[in-house]
C-alpha positions in Angstrom: 0.1 -0.2 -0.1 1.4 3.9 -0.9 3.1 5.2 2.6 1.0 8.1 1.7 -2.3 6.1 2.9 -2.5 6.1 6.4 -4.9 7.5 9.7 -3.4 10.9 9.3 -4.2 11.3 5.3 -8.1 9.6 6.1 -8.5 12.7 9.1 -6.6 15.1 7.2 -9.0 14.2 4.0 -12.3 14.1 6.2 -11.7 17.5 7.5 -10.5 19.0 4.1 -14.1 17.3 2.8 -15.9 18.9 5.9 -14.8 22.5 6.1 -17.0 23.9 4.1 -20.0 23.0 5.8 -18.4 23.3 9.1 -17.5 27.3 8.1 -20.8 28.1 6.4 -22.7 26.7 9.9 -20.6 28.7 12.1 -21.3 31.8 9.2 -25.1 30.7 9.2 -25.4 29.7 12.9 -26.5 26.5 11.8 -23.2 24.3 12.7 -25.1 21.0 13.2 -27.3 21.3 10.5 -24.9 22.2 7.8 -22.8 19.3 9.6 -25.5 16.5 8.8 -25.5 18.0 5.2 -22.0 17.7 4.9 -21.6 13.9 6.6 -25.1 13.4 3.9 -23.1 14.2 0.9 -20.0 12.5 2.1 -21.8 9.2 2.6 -23.6 9.8 -0.6 -20.2 10.4 -2.6 -19.1 7.0 -1.2 -22.4 5.1 -1.9 -21.8 5.9 -5.1 -18.2 5.0 -5.6 -19.2 1.7 -3.5 -22.2 1.2 -6.8 -19.4 1.7 -9.3 -16.8 -0.7 -7.4 -19.7 -3.8 -7.4 -20.8 -2.7 -11.2 -16.9 -2.9 -12.0 -16.8 -6.5 -10.2 -19.5 -8.2 -11.6 -20.7 -6.2 -14.6 -17.9 -4.8 -16.3 -16.2 -6.9 -19.3 -12.6 -5.3 -18.7 -10.0 -5.4 -15.8 -9.4 -1.7 -16.1 -10.5 -0.2 -12.8 -12.8 3.2 -13.6 -11.5 6.2 -11.9 -12.1 7.4 -8.4 -10.5 10.3 -6.4 -9.3 10.0 -2.9 -9.5 6.7 -0.8 -11.5 5.2 -3.7 -8.2 5.4 -5.9 -6.2 3.3 -3.6 -9.6 0.8 -3.4 -9.9 0.6 -6.8 -6.0 0.4 -7.7 -5.7 -2.4 -4.9 -8.4 -4.3 -6.3 -6.8 -4.0 -9.8 -3.1 -5.0 -8.8 -4.8 -8.0 -6.7 -6.6 -9.4 -9.8 -3.5 -8.8 -11.8 -1.6 -11.0 -9.5 -4.3 -13.8 -9.3 -4.5 -13.7 -13.0 -0.7 -14.5 -13.5 -1.0 -17.0 -10.7 -3.7 -18.9 -12.7 -1.9 -18.5 -15.9 1.3 -19.9 -13.9 -0.9 -22.8 -12.6 -2.4 -23.3 -15.9 1.1 -23.7 -17.5 2.5 -26.0 -14.6 -0.8 -28.3 -14.8 -0.6 -28.4 -18.5 3.3 -29.6 -18.3 1.9 -32.1 -15.7 -0.5 -33.6 -18.0 2.0 -33.3 -20.8 4.7 -35.4 -18.8 1.8 -37.8 -17.2 1.1 -38.4 -21.5 4.3 -38.8 -22.5 5.6 -41.6 -19.8 5.1 -45.6 -20.9 2.4 -46.2 -18.2 -1.2 -45.5 -17.2 -1.8 -42.9 -14.9 -4.6 -43.2 -12.3 -5.3 -40.7 -9.3 -8.0 -41.2 -7.1 -9.7 -40.4 -3.6 -9.1 -42.8 -0.3 -12.9 -43.8 -0.9 -11.9 -45.2 -4.2 -13.5 -41.9 -6.5 -11.6 -41.5 -9.6 -10.0 -37.6 -10.0 -7.8 -37.6 -13.2 -6.5 -40.5 -15.6 -3.9 -40.3 -18.3 -5.0 -41.1 -22.2 -3.1 -44.6 -21.3 -5.1 -45.3 -18.5 -8.5 -44.7 -21.1 -7.3 -47.0 -23.4 -6.4 -49.9 -20.5 -9.4 -50.0 -18.6 -11.7 -48.4 -20.9 -12.0 -45.0 -18.7 -13.7 -41.7 -20.0 -12.1 -38.6 -18.6 -13.8 -35.7 -17.3 -16.8 -38.3 -17.9 -16.1 -40.6 -15.2 -14.5 -38.3 -12.6 -16.0 -38.9 -8.8 -17.1 -42.5 -9.9 -15.6 -45.6 -7.6 -12.8 -47.2 -9.9 -14.8 -50.5 -8.3 -17.7 -49.4 -10.6 -15.6 -48.8 -13.4 -13.3 -51.6 -13.4 -15.0 -55.1 -12.6 -12.4 -57.4 -12.4 -12.4 -59.2 -8.9 -9.0 -59.1 -7.8 -8.9 -55.3 -8.8 -12.2 -54.5 -6.6 -10.6 -56.7 -3.6 -7.2 -54.7 -4.1 -8.7 -51.5 -4.1 -11.2 -52.3 -1.4 -8.7 -53.7 0.8 -6.5 -50.7 0.4 -3.2 -52.7 1.2 -0.9 -52.0 -1.4 2.3 -53.1 -0.4 3.0 -55.5 -3.3 1.7 -55.5 -7.1 -1.3 -57.3 -8.6 -1.8 -58.5 -12.3 -4.8 -58.7 -14.2 -6.0 -58.7 -17.8 -7.0 -55.4 -18.9 -11.0 -55.2 -18.9 -11.8 -54.1 -22.5 -8.6 -55.8 -24.5 -8.2 -59.7 -23.5 -4.8 -59.5 -25.4 -3.3 -57.3 -22.3 -2.1 -58.2 -18.9 -1.4 -55.4 -16.7 0.6 -54.7 -14.0 -0.8 -52.3 -11.2 1.0 -50.6 -8.5 -0.9 -48.4 -6.3 1.2 -45.5 -3.6 0.3 -42.5 -1.3 0.0 -39.4 -3.5 -1.7 -36.9 -0.8 -3.0 -37.1 2.6 -6.2 -38.7 1.2 -5.1 -39.3 -2.6 -3.0 -42.3 -4.3 -1.5 -42.5 -7.5 -2.0 -45.8 -9.5 0.6 -47.0 -12.1 -0.2 -49.9 -14.5 1.9 -50.8 -17.3 1.7 -53.4 -20.2 3.5 -57.0 -19.3 2.2 -59.1 -21.7 5.2 -59.2 -23.5 7.4 -59.8 -20.4 5.0 -62.7 -19.3 5.0 -64.3 -23.1 8.8 -64.2 -23.1 8.7 -65.7 -19.4 6.6 -68.2 -20.6 8.8 -68.9 -23.8 11.9 -69.2 -21.8 10.6 -71.9 -19.6 9.2 -73.6 -22.7 12.8 -73.2 -24.5 14.3 -74.8 -21.3 11.9 -77.5 -21.1 11.9 -78.5 -24.2 15.8 -78.1 -24.4 16.1 -80.7 -21.7 13.8 -83.0 -23.2 15.5 -83.1 -26.4 18.8 -83.8 -24.5 17.5 -86.3 -22.3 16.4 -89.1 -24.8 19.7 -88.9 -26.4 21.9 -88.9 -22.9 19.7 -91.5 -21.8 20.9 -94.0 -24.7 24.3 -92.9 -24.3 24.6 -93.8 -20.8 22.5 -97.1 -20.6 25.3 -98.2 -23.3 28.5 -96.8 -22.0 27.1 -98.9 -18.5 26.4 -102.1 -21.1 30.2 -101.4 -22.0 31.5 -101.3 -18.5 31.9 -105.1 -19.4 33.2 -105.5 -22.7 34.5 -109.0 -22.2 30.4 -109.9 -21.9 29.3 -107.9 -25.0 28.6 -110.0 -28.3 30.3 -107.9 -31.5 27.2 -107.3 -32.8 25.8 -105.8 -29.4 28.9 -103.9 -29.8 28.6 -102.6 -33.1 25.3 -101.2 -32.9 25.9 -99.6 -29.3 28.7 -97.9 -31.2 26.2 -96.9 -34.1 23.6 -95.7 -31.8 25.7 -93.4 -29.7 26.8 -91.9 -32.4 23.7 -91.4 -34.0 22.7 -89.8 -30.9 25.7 -87.7 -30.8 25.3 -86.2 -33.9 21.6 -85.4 -32.8 22.9 -83.6 -30.1 25.5 -81.8 -32.0 22.5 -81.3 -34.8 20.3 -79.4 -32.1 23.4 -77.4 -30.7 24.1 -76.2 -34.4 20.4 -75.1 -35.0 20.2 -73.6 -31.6 23.3 -71.4 -32.2 21.9 -70.7 -35.6 18.5 -69.0 -33.9 20.7 -67.3 -31.7 22.8 -65.8 -34.4 19.9 -64.7 -36.2 18.0 -63.3 -33.2 21.0 -60.3 -32.9 21.6 -57.5 -35.0 22.8 -57.6 -38.6 23.8 -55.7 -41.0 21.3 -54.0 -43.4 19.8 -56.0 -46.4 20.6 -54.1 -49.4 24.3 -54.1 -48.4 24.6 -57.7 -49.6 23.7 -59.8 -52.3 23.5 -63.1 -52.8 23.6 -65.0 -56.1 20.7 -67.2 -55.4 21.8 -69.7 -58.9 25.3 -70.2 -57.4 23.9 -71.1 -53.7 21.2 -73.1 -55.3 23.5 -75.1 -57.2 25.5 -75.9 -54.3 22.2 -76.7 -52.1 21.2 -79.2 -54.7 24.8 -80.8 -54.9 24.5 -81.1 -51.2 21.0 -83.0 -51.6 22.3 -85.6 -53.8 24.1 -86.5 -50.9 21.0 -86.6 -48.7 18.8 -88.0 -51.4 21.2 -91.6 -52.2 19.2 -93.4 -49.6 15.9 -92.2 -50.7 16.4 -92.2 -54.2 13.8 -89.2 -54.9 13.2 -87.9 -58.4 14.5 -84.6 -57.3 14.1 -81.2 -59.9 15.7 -78.0 -59.2 14.4 -75.3 -61.6 16.4 -71.8 -61.3 15.7 -68.3 -62.7 19.5 -66.4 -63.2 18.1 -63.9 -60.4 19.8 -62.5 -57.5 18.2 -61.0 -54.4 19.6 -58.4 -51.8 20.1 -60.8 -48.3 22.3 -62.6 -46.1 23.2 -65.7 -47.8 23.7 -67.5 -44.4 20.0 -67.0 -43.3 18.3 -67.4 -46.8 20.9 -70.4 -47.1 19.3 -72.0 -44.1 15.8 -71.5 -44.9 16.2 -73.3 -48.4 18.3 -76.1 -47.1 15.5 -77.0 -44.3 12.7 -76.9 -46.6 14.4 -79.1 -49.4 16.1 -81.5 -46.3 12.3 -81.7 -45.0 10.9 -82.5 -48.2 13.8 -85.3 -48.7 13.3 -86.8 -44.9 9.4 -86.9 -44.9 8.8 -88.2 -48.2 8.7 -92.0 -48.7 11.0 -93.3 -51.0 11.1 -93.0 -54.8 9.2 -89.9 -54.5 9.1 -86.3 -56.6 10.2 -83.3 -55.0 10.3 -79.8 -57.3 12.3 -77.2 -56.1 12.0 -73.6 -57.7 13.3 -70.3 -57.8 11.2 -68.3 -60.1 9.6 -64.7 -60.8 5.9 -64.1 -60.2 5.4 -60.1 -60.9 8.2 -58.2 -59.7 8.6 -60.9 -56.9 10.5 -64.1 -57.0 9.4 -67.3 -55.7 11.1 -70.2 -53.8 8.9 -73.6 -53.5 9.4 -76.7 -52.8 6.6 -79.1 -53.4 6.4 -82.9 -52.7 4.7 -85.9 -53.1 4.8 -87.2 -49.9 2.4 -88.0 -46.9 0.9 -84.0 -46.5 0.2 -82.4 -43.3 -3.3 -82.1 -41.6 -4.6 -79.0 -41.2 -4.6 -78.9 -37.4 -0.7 -79.2 -37.5 -0.2 -76.6 -40.1 -0.5 -73.2 -38.0 2.2 -74.5 -35.6 4.6 -76.1 -37.5 7.1 -72.9 -36.9 7.1 -72.7 -33.2 10.1 -74.0 -32.2 10.4 -78.0 -31.0 7.0 -78.5 -32.6 6.9 -81.3 -34.4 4.0 -83.5 -36.2 5.3 -87.0 -34.9 5.3 -87.3 -31.4 7.9 -89.7 -31.4 11.3 -88.6 -30.6 12.7 -91.4 -31.3 11.5 -91.9 -34.8 14.0 -92.4 -37.4 12.6 -89.4 -39.1 11.7 -87.2 -36.1 14.3 -84.2 -36.6 14.9 -81.7 -33.5 11.5 -79.2 -34.2 13.6 -76.1 -34.8 14.1 -76.4 -38.5 10.9 -74.3 -39.5 11.3 -71.8 -36.8 14.9 -71.3 -38.1 13.3 -71.1 -41.5 10.6 -68.2 -40.0 13.2 -66.5 -38.4 14.9 -66.1 -41.6 12.5 -65.0 -43.9 11.4 -62.6 -40.9 14.6 -60.9 -41.3 13.9 -60.3 -45.4 10.5 -59.5 -45.1 9.1 -62.6 -46.2 6.5 -65.1 -45.0 6.4 -68.9 -45.0 3.4 -70.6 -46.8 2.5 -73.7 -46.5 -0.2 -75.5 -48.8 -1.0 -79.1 -47.9 -3.4 -81.6 -47.5 -2.9 -85.0 -46.0 -2.3 -87.9 -47.9 -1.8 -85.7 -50.7 2.1 -83.8 -50.3 2.9 -80.7 -49.5 3.9 -77.3 -50.7 6.2 -74.8 -48.7 7.1 -71.7 -50.4 7.9 -68.1 -49.7 8.3 -64.4 -52.0 11.1 -62.1 -51.7 9.5 -58.7 -52.3 10.2 -56.9 -55.4 13.0 -54.6 -53.6 15.0 -57.1 -52.3 15.0 -58.6 -55.9 18.2 -57.8 -58.2 16.9 -56.9 -61.3 18.5 -58.4 -64.5 18.6 -56.7 -67.9 17.6 -58.5 -71.4 15.4 -61.7 -71.1 17.4 -63.4 -68.4 14.4 -63.1 -66.3 12.9 -65.8 -68.6 15.4 -68.5 -68.7 15.5 -71.0 -66.4 17.6 -74.0 -65.5 16.1 -77.4 -65.1 18.4 -80.6 -63.3 17.1 -83.8 -62.4 18.7 -85.8 -59.5 
């Protein structure tokens, strides 16, 4: 407040205002009447400015105060200054609140603020997505009425927030949410919910992986251990039995080695690698080498193995594409009865290139086809069967093709054979000049 405005200032102003009325009263002999008239005028003057104050506060659309003399100028200026300070504080508070909301929307978790009685105060957009809440429409409604999951309702009602809980999203069945609650103020709580669906899936995959690997290794180790116990007394082991033991142990050792090699191949594929466009694969040369390897694998079964290859290359990682192609061809050889027909093709389809393996083997029932690329999944449950593999081959194929933006297609009818193929997108195809795309190399084994 201005230092000039004091009790002395008020008294001096009061006396100066009444002085003419006092002098007039002394001159006319009507002192008290003139004094009363002066007080009435002073009161009317104050009421007039009081009315201006009320109109300014309740009806005026501007913050600028009306002009007024004397003490009322201090009142109007003081109120105006107070309003300006209040307006500045509101702007600062609104800016702070906006920043808080922006920060709350930026965090990767859902956030909900609720009272100790469970009524909703505020939530961010991710909380609306996870729980189906509507804010500010649901403000003031109890969370137990908005989220009806029994575990969540019990958790909120008991108000014992020392431990976290995990529930399914009430509006999205494919999401699992981990919920934590902590005190936020005197009678408010902050609920944080994060999506742990992928973590749960990875944990389950880890458990399944350990169980499957343990099961895969248990059978060959049991066979080897049994033969080793038998060979502790070699003098009592007949020669034919000894030969069989050595052959079986060698086969089981090779089986374990194949499993380890395939696991290492999957591990390498899951790690970051080079840009696809930095490398070029000479697919015709690659398939020529694969054809030579498949000749050795096909010696026992004597399939009619046909390769039809267009002289087209592609961008990508050769080790991964090689693994995918070899697994598809080797599976056809292993699972097709002796003397069958297998066609391997690398051909253009529009602006894409298609690699396909078609056989006249036993085929695959529909209920198995969508699970063939799962790790350790096999149609034949007998892990000791002669043709039973590790169950990792098609998982390797899927991983390799995913890296090259390809998808493995399976067209199979039980009892009529199978057709496995994938198509390389046009941006990965290395275009050849002239009519090279129309020429194909054919060879029979």
